[in-house]
C-alpha positions in Angstrom: 28.6 -13.3 25.6 24.9 -12.3 25.1 23.5 -10.4 28.1 19.8 -12.1 27.7 18.8 -12.4 31.1 16.1 -10.3 32.3 15.7 -8.6 35.2 12.4 -10.1 35.6 10.0 -7.9 36.5 6.2 -7.3 36.6 6.1 -5.9 33.9 -9.5 4.8 6.9 -10.0 6.2 -0.8 -7.1 7.5 -1.4 -6.6 10.1 1.4 -10.2 11.9 0.9 -13.0 9.9 0.5 -16.0 11.7 -1.1 -19.1 11.3 -0.5 -19.7 10.0 -4.1 -17.3 7.2 -3.4 -14.8 8.9 -5.9 -10.9 9.2 -5.2 -10.0 12.7 -4.5 -6.4 13.5 -2.8 -5.6 14.2 0.9 -5.4 17.3 2.8 -1.5 18.7 2.1 0.6 19.4 4.7 2.0 22.8 5.5 3.4 22.6 2.2 0.4 22.0 0.4 1.4 18.7 -1.0 -0.9 16.6 -2.2 -0.5 12.9 -0.9 -1.6 10.0 -3.8 -2.0 6.3 -3.2 -2.9 3.2 -5.3 -0.3 4.0 -7.7 -1.5 7.8 -8.1 0.8 10.3 -8.9 -0.3 14.0 -7.6 -0.1 16.5 -10.9 -1.4 20.3 -10.8 -2.9 19.2 -7.3 -4.9 16.5 -8.7 -4.1 12.8 -8.1 -3.8 10.9 -11.6 -3.2 7.6 -13.1 0.0 8.6 -15.0 -0.4 4.8 -16.7 -4.0 5.6 -18.1 -4.6 9.6 -18.0 -3.8 11.3 -21.7 -3.2 14.1 -20.4 -0.5 13.0 -17.9 0.0 9.9 -19.6 3.9 8.4 -17.9 4.3 11.7 -16.3 2.5 14.9 -15.4 2.0 17.1 -18.2 2.7 14.3 -20.6 -0.8 14.9 -22.9 -1.5 12.1 -25.9 -1.9 13.3 -29.4 -5.6 13.4 -30.8 -6.2 9.9 -31.9 -4.1 8.5 -29.2 -4.8 6.5 -26.0 -2.4 6.3 -22.8 -1.8 2.5 -22.3 0.6 1.8 -19.8 2.0 5.1 -19.6 2.4 5.2 -23.1 0.7 7.0 -25.6 -0.3 4.6 -27.9 -2.6 4.9 -31.3 -6.1 3.9 -31.0 -8.1 2.9 -34.4 -11.7 2.1 -34.3 -13.2 -0.9 -34.9 -11.9 -2.4 -38.4 -9.2 -0.3 -38.3 -5.4 -1.1 -38.3 -2.4 1.1 -37.3 0.3 1.2 -39.8 3.1 3.2 -39.5 1.2 5.5 -37.0 -1.9 6.4 -38.6 -4.9 4.2 -39.0 -5.9 2.3 -42.2 -8.7 0.3 -43.2 -7.0 -2.9 -44.7 -9.8 -4.1 -46.7 -10.3 -0.9 -48.4 -6.9 1.1 -48.7 -4.7 0.7 -51.6 -1.9 1.5 -49.8 -2.4 -1.4 -47.2 -4.9 -3.7 -49.0 -5.1 -7.1 -47.0 -1.8 -6.0 -44.9 0.1 -3.1 -43.8 2.4 -1.8 -46.5 0.7 -4.1 -49.3 0.0 -1.8 -52.0 -2.5 -2.1 -55.1 -0.9 -1.6 -58.9 -1.8 1.5 -61.0 -5.7 1.0 -62.2 -6.4 -1.4 -59.3 -9.0 -0.8 -56.2 -8.6 -2.7 -53.1 -11.6 -4.5 -52.2 -12.1 -7.3 -49.5 -8.4 -7.1 -48.5 -7.7 -8.3 -52.4 -6.4 -5.9 -54.9 -8.5 -5.9 -57.9 -8.6 -4.0 -61.6 -11.2 -1.2 -61.2 -12.0 0.5 -64.7 -13.2 4.2 -64.4 -17.0 4.8 -65.0 -17.7 4.5 -68.9 -14.6 1.6 -69.3 -14.7 -2.2 -69.0 -12.0 -4.8 -68.0 -11.0 -6.5 -71.3 -8.1 -8.8 -70.3 -7.2 -7.6 -66.8 -7.4 -3.9 -68.4 -9.5 -1.1 -69.1 -10.8 0.3 -72.1 -13.1 2.7 -73.5 -15.7 0.9 -75.5 -17.3 4.0 -76.6 -14.5 4.9 -78.6 -11.6 1.9 -78.8 -11.5 0.1 -82.2 -10.1 -3.0 -80.4 -13.2 -3.0 -78.3 -16.3 -1.0 -79.7 -19.5 -1.2 -78.2 -17.8 -4.5 -76.0 -14.7 -6.0 -75.0 -13.2 -8.0 -78.5 -16.2 -6.2 -80.7 -13.4 -4.7 -83.1 -13.9 -2.6 -86.3 -12.5 -3.4 -89.1 -9.8 -2.3 -91.1 -9.7 1.8 -92.4 -13.1 1.8 -89.3 -12.9 4.2 -86.4 -15.2 3.7 -83.6 -17.4 6.6 -82.8 -20.2 6.4 -79.8 -19.6 2.7 -79.1 -20.1 1.8 -82.9 -17.9 0.5 -85.8 -18.4 3.8 -88.5 -16.6 5.0 -91.2 -15.4 8.5 -90.1 -15.7 10.4 -86.2 -18.7 13.0 -86.3 -18.5 16.2 -84.7 -17.2 17.1 -82.0 -14.7 14.4 -81.7 -11.2 13.5 -83.5 -9.3 10.4 -84.4 -6.5 9.1 -82.8 -5.1 6.1 -83.6 -9.2 4.7 -85.0 -10.8 6.2 -81.9 -12.9 8.9 -81.9 -12.6 11.1 -78.8 -13.4 14.8 -77.5 -9.5 16.5 -76.9 -11.7 18.4 -74.3 -12.1 15.3 -71.8 -9.8 12.6 -72.7 -7.4 11.8 -70.2 -5.5 9.2 -72.9 -5.7 12.3 -75.4 -6.2 15.6 -73.7 -5.7 18.4 -76.3 -4.4 16.6 -79.0 -3.9 12.9 -79.9 -1.7 10.6 -78.0 -1.3 12.9 -75.2 -2.1 11.3 -71.9 -2.8 12.5 -68.3 0.1 11.7 -65.7 -1.1 10.3 -62.4 0.5 10.7 -58.9 0.4 9.0 -55.7 -3.4 8.4 -54.8 -4.1 11.0 -57.5 -5.5 10.4 -60.8 -5.1 12.3 -64.3 -8.2 14.0 -65.4 -8.5 16.0 -68.6 -10.7 19.4 -68.5 -11.3 21.9 -71.2 -8.2 20.0 -72.9 -6.2 20.3 -70.5 -4.6 17.7 -67.9 -5.1 17.7 -64.0 -4.2 16.0 -61.4 -7.4 15.3 -58.7 -6.8 13.2 -55.4 -8.5 9.8 -55.3 -11.7 9.0 -53.3 -10.3 8.6 -49.6 -7.5 10.4 -50.1 -6.2 14.2 -50.0 -3.2 16.6 -50.5 -3.0 18.4 -47.2 0.7 19.3 -47.3 -0.3 21.2 -50.6 2.3 19.7 -53.1 0.1 17.3 -55.6 2.0 17.8 -59.0 4.8 19.3 -57.5 8.4 18.5 -57.8 9.4 16.0 -55.4 5.8 16.0 -54.6 4.3 13.3 -52.7 1.1 13.7 -54.3 -1.9 13.0 -52.1 -0.5 11.8 -49.0 -3.2 11.8 -46.4 -5.9 8.8 -46.1 -8.5 11.3 -45.1 -10.9 8.1 -44.8 -9.2 7.0 -41.8 -7.2 10.0 -40.4 -8.7 11.5 -37.5 -6.4 14.5 -37.6 -7.9 14.9 -41.3 -11.3 13.5 -41.4 -13.2 13.7 -44.7 -11.3 16.9 -45.7 -7.9 18.2 -44.7 -7.6 19.9 -41.0 -10.8 18.5 -39.9 -9.6 16.8 -36.7 -12.0 14.4 -34.6 -12.2 15.6 -31.3 -14.8 13.4 -28.3 -15.3 14.5 -24.8 -13.7 11.5 -22.3 -12.3 9.6 -25.7 -9.8 9.2 -28.7 -11.8 9.8 -31.7 -11.0 7.8 -34.9 -12.2 8.6 -38.5 -14.2 5.9 -40.5 -15.2 6.7 -44.4 -14.3 10.2 -44.1 -16.5 11.0 -40.8 -15.7 11.4 -37.5 -16.2 8.4 -34.8 -15.1 7.3 -31.3 -12.3 5.2 -31.7 -12.2 4.4 -27.6 -13.6 6.0 -24.5 -11.0 7.0 -21.9 -11.0 4.3 -18.7 -13.8 5.0 -16.4 -16.1 7.0 -19.2 -19.0 5.2 -21.8 -20.9 6.4 -24.6 -24.1 5.5 -22.8 -26.6 7.5 -25.1 -24.7 6.3 -28.3 -24.7 9.3 -29.2 -20.8 10.9 -30.5 -21.2 14.3 -30.7 -21.4 14.7 -26.8 -18.3 11.9 -26.5 -18.3 9.8 -23.8 -20.4 11.2 -21.9 -21.0 8.5 -18.8 -18.5 8.3 -15.9 -19.0 4.7 -15.5 -16.4 4.3 -13.0 -18.9 6.1 -10.4 -22.4 6.2 -11.8 -24.4 4.1 -10.0 -26.8 4.4 -12.9 -24.5 2.9 -15.0 -21.4 0.9 -13.4 -19.0 -0.5 -15.1 -20.9 -0.8 -17.8 -24.0 1.4 -19.2 -27.3 0.4 -18.1 -25.6 -1.1 -14.8 -27.7 0.1 -11.8 -26.6 -0.5 -8.4 -28.8 -1.6 -5.5 -30.3 1.0 -3.1 -27.8 2.3 -0.9 -25.1 1.5 -2.7 -22.6 3.5 -5.0 -20.3 2.7 -8.0 -16.6 2.9 -7.0 -14.2 2.1 -9.7 -17.2 0.5 -11.7 -18.3 -2.0 -9.1 -21.5 -1.4 -7.0 -20.5 -1.5 -3.3 -21.7 0.0 0.3 -21.3 3.4 1.1 -17.4 4.6 1.5 -16.7 3.3 5.4 -19.5 1.1 5.6 -17.8 -2.1 5.6 -14.9 -4.1 4.5 -16.3 -4.4 0.6 -15.4 -0.3 0.4 -13.1 0.8 3.2 -11.9 4.1 3.0 -8.2 4.7 2.0 -6.1 6.3 4.4 -2.7 8.0 2.7 0.4 9.3 5.1 -0.1 13.0 5.8 -3.7 14.0 6.7 -6.5 13.0 5.6 -9.7 14.3 5.3 -12.8 11.1 5.8 -15.8 12.2 4.4 -18.0 8.8 5.1 -21.5 7.1 4.8 -21.9 4.8 7.2 -25.1 3.1 9.2 -24.2 -0.1 10.8 -21.9 -1.1 13.3 -20.4 -3.9 11.4 -17.4 -5.0 13.3 -17.2 -3.6 17.2 -19.9 -5.5 18.2 -17.9 -6.2 21.0 -16.6 -3.4 23.0 -12.5 -2.3 22.1 -10.3 -3.0 25.0 -9.4 0.5 25.7 -12.8 1.7 25.9 -14.5 2.0 29.4 -16.8 -0.8 30.6 -19.6 2.1 31.7 -19.5 3.0 28.2 -20.7 1.0 24.5 -20.2 1.6 20.8 -23.2 3.9 19.6 -24.0 4.3 15.9 -21.8 2.9 13.3 -18.0 2.2 12.8 -16.6 3.5 9.8 -13.9 1.0 8.5 -10.8 2.7 7.3 -7.2 1.1 5.5 -4.0 2.1 6.1 -1.3 -0.3 3.2 2.6 0.5 5.1 5.0 1.0 2.6 7.8 -0.1 4.6 8.7 -1.8 7.9 8.1 1.0 10.0 6.1 2.3 13.1 3.0 4.0 12.1 1.7 6.8 14.4 -2.1 8.1 14.1 -3.9 10.9 15.7 -7.5 11.6 15.0 -9.3 15.0 15.8 -12.3 15.1 18.0 -14.1 17.5 20.1 -13.3 18.2 23.3 -15.8 16.4 26.2 -16.9 14.0 23.4 -15.8 10.1 23.8 -15.2 8.2 19.9 -12.8 5.2 20.2 -10.9 4.6 17.3 -9.3 0.6 17.4 -6.5 -0.5 14.7 -5.5 -4.4 13.8 -3.8 -6.2 11.7 -6.0 -9.0 11.0 -8.1 -9.5 7.9 -11.0 -6.5 7.3 -13.9 -7.4 9.5 -12.0 -8.7 12.4 -11.6 -6.4 15.0 -9.2 -8.3 17.0 -6.1 -8.9 17.8 -6.1 -5.1 18.1 -2.7 -3.3 17.8 -3.8 0.3 18.8 -6.7 1.4 20.6 -7.8 4.9 22.0 -11.0 6.0 24.0 -10.9 9.8 25.2 -13.4 12.1 26.8 -11.5 15.0 27.1 -9.0 16.8 25.0 -9.2 17.1 20.9 -7.3 14.0 19.9 -7.3 10.4 19.7 -3.6 8.6 18.9 -1.9 5.6 18.9 1.1 4.0 16.9 1.7 0.2 15.7 4.7 -1.4 14.2 3.8 -2.0 10.3 4.9 -4.9 7.6 6.2 -3.4 4.0 2.9 -4.0 2.0 0.5 -5.2 4.8 -2.9 -3.8 5.1 -4.1 -2.7 8.2 -7.7 -1.6 9.5 -9.0 1.3 11.4 -12.3 0.9 13.2 -13.7 4.0 13.9 -17.1 4.5 16.3 -19.0 6.8 18.6 -19.7 5.9 22.1 -22.8 6.5 24.0 -21.2 8.5 26.5 -23.0 11.8 24.8 -25.5 12.0 22.0 -23.1 14.0 19.5 -22.3 11.8 16.7 -19.2 11.2 14.7 -18.3 13.7 13.2 -18.7 13.8 9.4 -16.3 14.8 7.9 -13.5 13.7 10.7 -9.7 14.2 10.2 -7.0 11.5 10.8 -3.5 12.1 10.3 -1.0 9.3 9.3 2.8 9.2 9.9 4.9 6.3 9.1 8.4 6.8 10.3 11.2 3.9 8.7 11.9 1.7 12.1 15.6 0.5 11.9 14.7 -2.6 13.8 11.7 -4.6 13.3 10.0 -7.6 15.1 11.5 -10.7 14.0 14.0 -8.8 11.9 17.9 -9.4 12.5 17.9 -10.8 15.5 15.0 -9.1 17.4 12.1 -11.3 19.1 9.2 -11.5 16.8 5.7 -10.4 17.7 4.0 -13.9 17.3 1.7 -14.4 20.8 1.1 -17.9 21.6 -0.7 -18.1 25.1 0.0 -21.2 27.7 -2.5 -21.7 30.6 -1.2 -21.7 33.8 -4.7 -23.1 35.5 -4.4 -21.5 37.8 -6.6 -18.8 39.6 -6.6 -15.3 41.6 -2.7 -15.6 41.2 -0.9 -11.8 41.6 2.5 -12.1 39.5 5.1 -9.3 39.7 8.1 -11.9 37.8 8.6 -14.0 35.6 11.4 -16.3 34.8 12.7 -18.5 32.1 15.3 -21.0 32.8 18.5 -22.1 30.4 17.3 -25.2 29.1 14.8 -25.0 25.9 13.2 -27.8 27.9 12.7 -26.2 30.6 10.9 -24.2 33.5 8.9 -21.1 33.2 8.7 -19.2 37.0 6.1 -16.7 37.8 4.9 -15.2 40.9 4.6 -12.6 43.7 5.0 -11.6 47.1 3.2 -14.6 48.3 3.0 -17.2 45.4 6.2 -19.1 43.4 5.0 -21.2 40.7 6.7 -22.9 37.7 5.2 -24.5 34.5 7.1 -26.6 31.8 7.9 -24.1 29.1 5.3 -26.3 26.6 2.8 -26.1 28.9 1.5 -28.4 31.1 0.5 -28.7 35.0 2.0 -25.6 37.0 4.1 -26.7 40.4 4.2 -25.0 43.6 7.6 -23.8 44.3 6.7 -21.7 47.4 5.2 -25.3 49.0 8.5 -27.6 47.8 11.0 -25.3 48.6 9.5 -24.4 52.1 9.1 -20.7 52.0 6.6 -18.2 52.3 6.0 -14.7 52.3 8.8 -13.5 54.4 11.1 -14.9 51.6 9.0 -13.6 48.7 8.7 -10.2 47.3 8.8 -8.4 43.8 11.5 -10.2 41.7 13.0 -13.2 41.5 16.1 -14.4 39.4 17.7 -17.7 37.7 21.7 -17.1 37.4 22.8 -20.9 35.9 21.7 -23.5 38.4 21.1 -20.9 40.9 17.5 -19.8 41.6 17.1 -16.9 43.8 14.1 -14.9 45.4 14.3 -11.3 46.1 12.3 -10.6 49.3 10.7 -7.1 49.6 12.0 -6.3 52.9 12.9 -2.5 53.1 15.0 -2.8 56.4 17.8 -5.0 57.7 21.1 -6.1 56.2 19.9 -10.2 55.3 17.6 -12.3 54.1 17.2 -9.9 51.1 18.7 -12.4 48.0 17.9 -15.9 48.9 19.0 -19.2 47.5 16.2 -21.6 46.8 18.1 -24.2 44.6 21.6 -24.4 43.4 20.8 -27.8 40.6 18.5 -25.7 38.7 15.2 -27.2 40.6 16.0 -30.5 40.4 16.2 -30.2 44.2 15.2 -27.0 46.6 17.0 -25.5 49.7 14.4 -26.3 52.5 13.6 -22.8 53.9 16.0 -21.1 51.2 19.5 -19.7 52.3 20.6 -16.3 52.9 23.1 -15.2 50.0 23.7 -11.8 50.6 25.2 -9.7 53.2 25.1 -5.9 53.3 26.9 -3.4 54.8 24.6 -1.1 55.7 20.8 -1.6 54.8 19.9 -0.9 51.2 17.4 2.2 51.5 14.5 0.4 49.9 13.2 -2.8 48.8 14.7 -4.3 45.2 12.5 -4.5 42.5 14.8 -5.1 39.7 17.4 -8.3 39.6 20.2 -9.1 36.8 23.6 -10.9 36.5 26.1 -10.6 34.0 27.7 -14.2 34.7 30.1 -12.9 37.3 27.9 -10.9 39.4 24.2 -10.4 40.3 22.9 -7.0 40.2 20.1 -5.6 42.5 18.1 -2.0 42.4 16.0 -0.4 45.2 12.6 0.8 44.3 13.5 4.1 46.3 11.5 7.4 46.4 14.6 9.9 47.0 17.9 8.1 45.6 18.3 4.9 43.7 20.7 2.6 44.7 22.4 -0.2 42.7 24.5 -3.5 44.5 26.3 -6.4 43.5 26.6 -9.9 45.0 29.0 -12.3 43.4 28.0 -15.3 41.4 28.8 -18.6 42.5 29.8 -17.5 46.2 31.8 -20.7 48.2 31.0 -19.1 51.7 27.3 -17.7 52.1 26.2 -15.1 52.7 28.5 -13.5 50.6 29.3 -9.8 50.5 27.3 -7.3 48.5 29.0 -3.9 47.7 27.4 -1.0 46.7 27.9 -0.3 43.0 26.7 3.8 43.4 23.9 5.8 43.7 21.6 7.3 40.9 20.7 10.5 42.7 18.6 12.1 39.5 16.1 8.7 39.2 13.5 7.1 41.7 10.6 4.8 41.8 12.8 2.5 39.4 12.1 -1.5 38.7 13.1 -3.9 36.4 17.0 -3.9 35.5 19.4 -5.4 33.2 22.8 -5.0 31.6 25.1 -5.5 29.5 28.9 -5.1 28.9 28.8 -1.4 29.7 25.3 -0.4 30.8 22.0 -1.1 33.2 19.2 -0.5 32.3 16.1 0.2 34.0 12.4 1.6 34.3 11.7 4.7 36.5 8.2 5.9 37.2 9.0 9.3 38.6 9.5 10.5 35.1 8.2 7.7 33.0 11.6 6.9 31.3 13.5 3.7 30.4 17.1 4.9 31.0 21.0 3.4 30.7 23.1 4.0 33.6 27.3 3.9 32.6 28.5 1.2 35.3 31.7 3.0 35.3 30.1 6.5 35.3 27.1 5.9 36.6 26.0 8.5 34.0 22.5 8.8 33.2 20.9 8.6 29.3 17.3 8.8 29.0 16.2 6.3 25.7 12.5 6.7 25.9 10.2 9.2 27.8 6.3 9.8 27.6 4.9 6.2 28.3 3.1 5.2 31.3 5.3 3.2 33.4 4.0 0.5 36.6 5.2 2.7 39.7 4.9 -0.8 41.3 6.9 -3.2 38.3 8.1 -2.8 35.3 10.3 -5.5 33.3 13.5 -5.1 31.5 16.1 -6.8 29.2 18.6 -6.5 26.6 20.1 -8.6 23.6 23.9 -7.9 22.8 23.0 -9.9 19.4 26.5 -8.7 17.7 28.2 -9.3 21.2 30.2 -6.3 21.4 29.3 -5.7 24.6 26.8 -3.0 24.2 22.6 -4.2 23.7 21.5 -4.4 20.2 18.1 -4.1 21.1 16.3 -3.4 25.3 12.9 -5.2 25.7 10.6 -3.4 28.7 6.9 -4.1 29.9 5.2 -0.9 30.9 2.1 -0.4 32.9 0.2 -1.6 29.9 -0.1 -5.1 28.7 2.3 -4.2 26.5 5.9 -5.0 25.7 8.0 -2.6 24.3 11.4 -2.6 22.3 14.1 0.2 21.8 16.6 -0.3 19.6 19.5 2.2 18.0 21.7 2.2 21.3 24.9 2.4 19.5 27.7 5.7 19.6 25.9 8.2 17.4 22.4 6.5 16.7 19.4 7.6 17.9 17.1 5.2 20.0 13.6 4.3 18.3 11.1 2.8 20.1 8.0 0.7 19.3 5.1 -1.8 20.7 6.2 -5.6 20.2 3.1 -7.3 21.8 0.0 -6.3 23.6 -2.4 -8.6 25.3 -4.9 -8.1 28.0 -7.3 -5.5 29.7 -6.0 -4.8 33.0 -2.9 -3.0 34.1 -1.5 -5.6 36.3 0.5 -7.7 34.3 4.3 -7.2 35.2 6.6 -9.9 34.6 9.0 -10.3 31.5 11.4 -13.1 31.3 14.1 -13.4 28.3 15.5 -16.7 27.3 18.8 -16.0 24.9 18.7 -18.8 22.3 19.0 -19.3 18.8 15.7 -18.3 18.9 15.4 -15.2 21.3 11.7 -15.1 22.6 10.2 -13.6 25.8 7.7 -14.7 28.3 5.1 -12.4 30.3 1.7 -12.9 32.1 -1.7 -12.4 31.8 -3.6 -11.4 34.8 -7.2 -11.6 33.4 -6.5 -15.3 32.0 -3.9 -16.5 33.9 -2.1 -17.1 30.7 1.5 -17.2 30.2 2.8 -15.4 27.3 5.0 -16.1 24.7 6.6 -14.0 21.9 8.7 -15.1 19.6 
């Protein structure tokens, strides 16, 4: 079975924000590690975006080559406007003979690439005739112009037909040529000069030479060599060999390119631009952080704004347009804020004697996992600050899920449960308790501890708070209990009142009056076991009148004046402030300052009062209240040591499950749920001195208990009751004395 009954009780820019709005890493911990967030990675002690950083592309130390950019973590070629990457180099498809109009489209011999099309191109002094080039100064078939052929026996001399060649020329098949310069007859007739890839043959002083065509270069030095690749380099467009071999195009904050043999800026690095249009100093302007050129050149931020990642916004921490982003670890927070935007109503943890004074600084933290986030903010001693955390949208400072304000000491601290991927907002401010302003910078340490259990997951009660108005006023309650019926009642009251209200809400019914009982029967506890409804008297003397049954049919009718249900062999050493049942027995725990006792009374006794039996004493704990039970253990909260403890039902050995919270010396609420029904609770719910319910899990053998806050409400410290419903959807109930509302968590 599941032991679900409660002993109804009373229950901050990543890491470091710079003044210029840029992002710099948070301070390291003891090992000097840099904490980065926002998808950045620490490389050489600096947070970088490995998706775009050319010096750390994809991984720290992976440097992109000149002419490459870093895109999505990979180095890629960047070509200037008008060029296209072909085979790992940039080419102008309008003019490149090897890539004319498209990558790999090569023009034939004697052709050039013009406007992306291959066309016949004749050297100077030659003319195109019927698709081929001819020297009209010496060609007898085209002497002086295309189609102008010389007669038989004539030669072409200086563009005119003649009977013989002039001085300094030699006749070669009817053409009068200079054997010192003719590429077709170099040093002798019919001795043409051969070209090469990207090169042409020239005749110089009667000897052939191979010369690179315009826009190409022999950068590997193998021109005219056997097996060489000619003029292999497009020096017109190659940023590593621009105009001449070996001249690299390198610019500050930019990727260089080459156009027509001249270095140009191909692409500015992310966050930079060439606002002065002077390529010699590269992309000199930080448009990600320059308020005069924010996002684009010439875009000026308004007065008082800063430029953050290319957008104009208020200074870091001023408001929700630019919250300071916190990372796990120690954060040094530099802030620039002047207005109290959101803490316009004093946080609940701030004493009514003081008010927020000065600007509220807005911080944010995004959880990486379902976890408990603990924070510690360092402050001067004897100066009161306030820090509040909310899980609402930025700018909505309520509901508060963590809050602290202290005068003495050097820290504010708190913790809250955080869901993976959810962003939580911190609001930090000075108060009017002193003239000292909020430090700038201040430090805040964030620790995120993965939660082995989480609200609303795996059978744990959720942390959604629903309020059910009671319609009452001036009620002092110590206990809340829920019956088993889904459409049943919630019972709540104290030492002089007992009321019930439908779980769905409605008109409160005065059970005290209906059952004919009063303060002589009431105390700090009540209990519902099946159809039996009990109240627990707060008497500290005698052996009777301590456990009183007021209904045996679930509250359909009342036992007038109640009936005494338990007879004790000796007087318990104090009044009872915790009660629970495992279905067979009712268990009661004394609220003693010397030696705590646990008593049992059988369930379903035919003859009452039924005999009570002392289960045992717990000499190491006192001022205990609230009681829950599973198949192996009792659970209670003891104010003498501020402990949640577990007591072995067989040996009465005590195990501390949580220490250090401020619990109530009057009443605390405890409930357990054995989700897997193995006889040991999977989760313990308990309410301490604050308007707060905690939960503790990790209770099995070999596990470490984990405790976190489940829900918080109200601003007083006198809300005590905690009721539990063990059903398909577990839920908890409590009471807010400030608003007289019943509280449901599910």
